[in-house]
Each structure stands twice: as C-alpha cells, then as structure tokens.
C-alpha positions as CSV (number, residue, x, y, z in Angstrom):
1,A,82.6,81.3,105.2
2,I,86.4,81.5,105.3
3,K,88.5,80.6,102.2
4,R,92.2,80.5,102.0
5,L,93.6,81.9,98.7
6,A,97.0,81.6,96.9
7,Q,98.5,79.0,99.2
8,G,102.3,78.3,98.5
9,T,103.1,82.0,97.9
10,A,105.2,84.4,100.1
11,H,102.0,85.9,101.7
12,N,98.9,84.2,102.9
13,R,95.6,85.5,101.7
14,I,92.3,84.8,103.4
15,A,89.0,85.8,102.1
16,L,86.0,86.1,104.5
17,H,82.7,86.2,102.8
18,G,79.0,86.0,103.8
19,L,75.7,88.0,104.1
20,G,75.8,91.5,105.4
21,G,75.3,91.6,109.2
22,S,76.7,88.0,109.7
23,G,79.7,89.1,111.7
24,K,82.4,89.2,109.3
25,T,84.1,92.2,110.6
26,Q,84.0,90.9,114.2
27,I,85.5,87.7,113.0
28,A,88.2,89.6,111.1
29,L,88.8,91.9,114.3
30,E,89.2,88.8,116.5
31,F,91.7,87.1,113.9
32,V,93.8,90.3,113.9
33,Y,93.7,90.6,117.7
34,R,95.0,87.2,118.1
35,C,97.6,87.4,115.5
36,A,98.9,90.6,116.8
37,S,99.0,89.3,120.3
38,E,101.0,86.2,119.4
39,R,103.8,88.2,117.2
40,D,104.9,91.6,116.7
41,C,103.2,92.8,113.4
42,D,101.6,95.9,112.0
43,V,97.9,96.1,111.1
44,Y,96.5,98.2,108.4
45,W,92.8,98.4,107.9
46,V,91.2,99.7,104.7
47,H,87.5,100.3,104.0
48,G,86.7,98.7,100.8
49,G,83.1,99.9,100.3
50,G,83.7,102.4,97.6
51,V,86.6,103.7,95.5
52,Q,86.8,107.0,97.6
53,K,87.0,105.1,100.9
54,F,89.5,102.7,99.5
55,R,91.7,105.5,98.2
56,E,91.6,107.3,101.5
57,G,92.6,104.2,103.3
58,F,95.7,103.6,101.1
59,T,96.5,107.4,101.1
60,A,96.6,107.1,105.0
61,I,98.8,104.0,104.9
62,A,101.1,105.9,102.5
63,Q,101.4,108.9,104.8
64,H,102.1,106.7,107.9
65,V,104.8,104.7,106.0
66,R,106.0,107.9,104.2
67,I,105.3,106.6,100.5
68,P,105.1,109.6,98.3
69,L,101.6,110.6,97.4
70,P,100.4,111.1,93.8
71,G,100.5,114.6,92.5
72,A,97.6,114.2,90.1
73,E,94.5,112.0,90.1
74,T,95.8,110.3,86.9
75,D,98.7,108.9,88.8
76,Q,96.4,106.7,91.2
77,E,97.5,103.4,89.5
78,G,101.2,104.1,90.0
79,F,100.3,105.1,93.6
80,L,98.7,101.9,94.3
81,L,101.5,100.0,92.7
82,N,104.0,101.8,94.9
83,I,102.0,100.6,98.0
84,R,101.8,97.1,96.7
85,R,105.6,97.1,96.2
86,W,105.9,98.5,99.7
87,F,103.8,95.7,101.2
88,E,105.5,92.9,99.1
89,G,109.0,94.3,100.3
90,L,108.1,93.6,103.9
91,A,108.9,90.5,105.7
92,S,106.3,87.8,105.6
93,G,104.3,87.8,108.7
94,D,105.1,91.3,109.9
95,W,102.0,92.8,108.8
96,I,98.2,92.1,108.3
97,L,96.2,94.1,105.6
98,V,92.5,93.9,106.1
99,I,90.2,95.2,103.3
100,D,86.8,95.4,105.1
101,N,83.4,95.7,103.3
102,A,84.9,94.9,99.9
103,D,81.9,93.9,97.6
C-alpha cells in the first residue's frame, strides 16, 4: 500500500508498506526511475534494515556531498541533523531519498 504523508509541506513524503517479498523495492525503483527521467534530480538510497546499514548509507551521502563526518560515535545525532539540514536546504524536487527496508 502507498500512503502520502505530510501533505502541504515543502517536501512530499510517501510511505510504501506491505509484507516482505511483495515487491515494495521494485515499486520504489520504478518510481525513482520515472521521476528521474522526467526531471533532473539526485537520488539517494539508504538501507534502513539496521542501525549500522542506516549509518553507512548516510555516511556515504555525507562523503559524496562533502558534509563533515563526525569525529566520535557520540556525535551521531549531530551528524544526522547536519544531513537533514543539508536535505532541507536543497530545492524541492531536486532530490529523492529512499530508505529501503525500514522496519
């Protein structure tokens, strides 16, 4: 099932949920492919199936866009806030963030 979240805000949020193996990732891939082919946008894909994979995904984004990485494990919250601010500072529609397999 697809559910649109936070309508009326600067950014659209869509949640795709269902049983494992029902094709959610394939639907997300098709959505991203269609959106990216219609307009010029950046796509960021993060695996949300665990804290370590989630952190690795956002670390890779930070490295790609040159956001400073945290010096210590205790600064992870500040690190994620910096990435959030970076995404919020981008123009609406210029990017798509997919968090795949987020339970």
